[in-house]
C-alpha positions as CSV (number, residue, x, y, z in Angstrom):
1,M,-0.3,-0.2,-0.1
2,G,3.0,2.0,0.7
3,E,4.3,1.7,-2.5
4,E,0.8,2.6,-4.6
5,E,0.8,6.0,-2.4
6,N,4.8,6.8,-3.5
7,D,3.6,6.0,-7.0
8,E,0.4,8.6,-6.8
9,H,3.2,11.2,-5.5
10,V,5.7,10.7,-7.9
11,E,2.9,11.0,-10.9
12,D,1.3,14.3,-9.0
13,S,4.8,15.9,-8.8
14,D,5.1,15.1,-12.4
15,F,1.7,16.2,-13.2
16,D,2.1,19.5,-11.4
17,A,5.8,20.1,-12.6
18,N,4.2,19.6,-16.5
19,V,0.7,21.8,-15.9
20,E,3.3,24.8,-14.9
21,L,4.5,24.6,-17.9
22,F,0.9,24.9,-19.4
23,S,1.8,29.2,-19.2
24,E,4.9,29.1,-21.5
25,Y,3.1,26.9,-24.1
26,Y,0.0,28.6,-24.3
27,E,2.2,32.0,-24.7
28,G,4.6,30.3,-27.1
29,S,7.6,30.6,-25.0
30,L,8.6,27.0,-24.7
31,A,11.7,25.7,-26.5
32,P,10.6,23.5,-29.4
33,E,11.2,20.9,-28.1
34,K,9.4,20.8,-24.6
35,A,6.6,22.5,-26.2
36,K,6.6,19.4,-28.5
37,E,6.8,17.0,-25.3
38,V,3.7,19.3,-23.6
39,E,1.6,18.7,-26.8
40,G,2.1,15.3,-26.9
41,L,1.3,15.3,-23.1
42,I,-2.3,17.2,-24.2
43,A,-3.0,14.9,-26.7
44,S,-2.0,11.2,-25.2
45,D,-4.0,12.0,-21.7
46,V,-6.8,12.7,-20.8
47,K,-5.9,14.4,-17.4
48,Y,-3.5,16.6,-19.3
49,K,-5.8,17.7,-21.9
50,K,-8.9,18.3,-19.0
51,A,-6.5,20.4,-17.1
52,Y,-5.2,22.7,-20.5
53,E,-8.5,23.2,-21.7
54,D,-9.8,24.3,-18.0
55,F,-6.0,26.8,-17.8
56,E,-7.1,27.6,-21.4
57,K,-10.9,28.8,-20.1
58,T,-9.2,30.6,-17.2
59,M,-7.0,32.8,-19.5
60,E,-10.2,33.9,-21.8
61,M,-12.1,34.5,-19.1
62,L,-8.9,36.7,-17.6
63,S,-8.7,38.5,-20.9
64,G,-12.0,39.5,-21.6
65,M,-11.5,41.4,-17.5
66,H,-11.6,45.2,-18.2
67,K,-8.0,46.8,-18.1
68,M,-7.0,49.6,-15.9
69,S,-4.4,52.0,-15.4
70,A,-3.0,53.1,-11.9
71,P,-3.9,56.3,-10.3
72,M,-1.3,58.8,-10.7
73,D,-0.2,59.0,-7.1
74,F,0.0,55.0,-6.8
75,D,3.4,54.8,-6.2
76,K,3.2,57.7,-3.4
77,K,0.1,56.1,-1.7
78,V,2.0,52.4,-1.7
79,E,4.9,54.2,-0.4
80,D,2.9,56.0,2.1
81,T,1.4,52.6,2.9
82,I,4.7,51.2,3.7
83,H,6.3,53.9,5.5
84,R,2.7,53.7,7.9
85,R,2.8,50.2,8.3
86,S,6.6,49.7,8.3
87,G,6.7,52.4,11.6
88,G,9.0,54.2,9.6
89,R,11.6,51.8,8.7
90,F,10.8,52.0,5.2
91,F,10.3,55.4,3.4
92,G,11.7,57.5,5.9
93,K,13.3,60.9,6.0
94,R,16.9,59.8,5.4
95,A,20.4,60.9,7.3
96,F,22.5,63.0,5.4
97,G,25.1,60.3,5.1
98,E,22.5,58.6,2.8
99,R,21.3,61.2,0.7
100,I,25.0,62.0,0.0
101,P,26.9,59.0,-2.2
102,Y,29.3,57.6,-0.5
103,E,31.8,58.3,-3.6
104,I,31.4,61.8,-2.9
105,L,32.2,62.2,0.7
106,A,35.4,60.0,0.1
107,I,36.4,62.1,-2.4
108,I,36.0,65.3,-0.2
109,V,38.1,63.6,2.8
110,M,40.6,62.6,0.1
111,V,40.6,66.4,-0.9
112,V,40.7,67.7,2.9
113,A,43.3,65.0,3.6
114,G,45.6,66.2,0.5
115,A,45.1,70.0,1.4
116,V,46.3,69.1,5.3
117,Y,49.2,67.0,3.6
118,W,50.3,69.8,1.2
119,M,49.9,72.7,3.9
120,G,51.8,70.6,5.9
121,R,54.8,69.7,4.0
122,S,55.1,73.2,2.4
123,S,55.1,74.9,5.8
124,A,58.5,76.3,7.1
125,T,57.7,74.6,10.5
126,G,55.9,71.8,9.6
127,G,58.1,70.2,6.9
128,H,60.0,67.0,7.5
129,K,63.0,68.1,5.7
130,L,66.1,69.5,7.4
131,N,67.8,72.5,5.9
132,N,71.4,71.4,5.6
133,E,72.3,74.6,3.4
134,S,72.8,76.5,6.6
135,E,73.9,75.9,10.3
136,P,72.1,76.6,13.0
137,E,72.7,79.8,14.5
138,I,74.3,79.6,18.5
139,H,73.9,82.4,20.6
140,E,77.3,83.7,22.0
141,G,77.0,82.8,25.9
142,A,75.9,79.0,24.8
143,R,78.7,77.9,23.5
144,D,79.8,76.3,26.6
145,V,76.5,74.5,26.7
146,V,76.1,73.6,23.4
147,P,78.8,71.0,21.6
148,R,80.9,72.7,18.6
149,L,80.0,70.8,15.2
């Protein structure tokens, strides 16, 4: 008895998988070999034929429905609804860092860092270079304390 139930389950899953292909077959977007396979199933199996006829009836009824365009402010209303229901987590007011792209912030930081580096290098007191062209000036009274060069 368990084996028969297992066979039915496999057949049902195969049936469901093939019925899922009806939409693509109906629209003509299936690969030719797969389309022939579906055609063969519909032609040879009463169960598939009935399921496809039901599918076609459903599609015909849906195609006859009156189509309406969305209202002009539909997207704004949806945003507001999501914002309200999410407690402000979505579509809320953004912080300053979220409004400006990170790339722009990175460029600004690099420019400021470059300016600080340039100012330090070009400064007479902030430079890291030693000026070896002239000897330091030593006051006359300091000759005894400072060793001679």
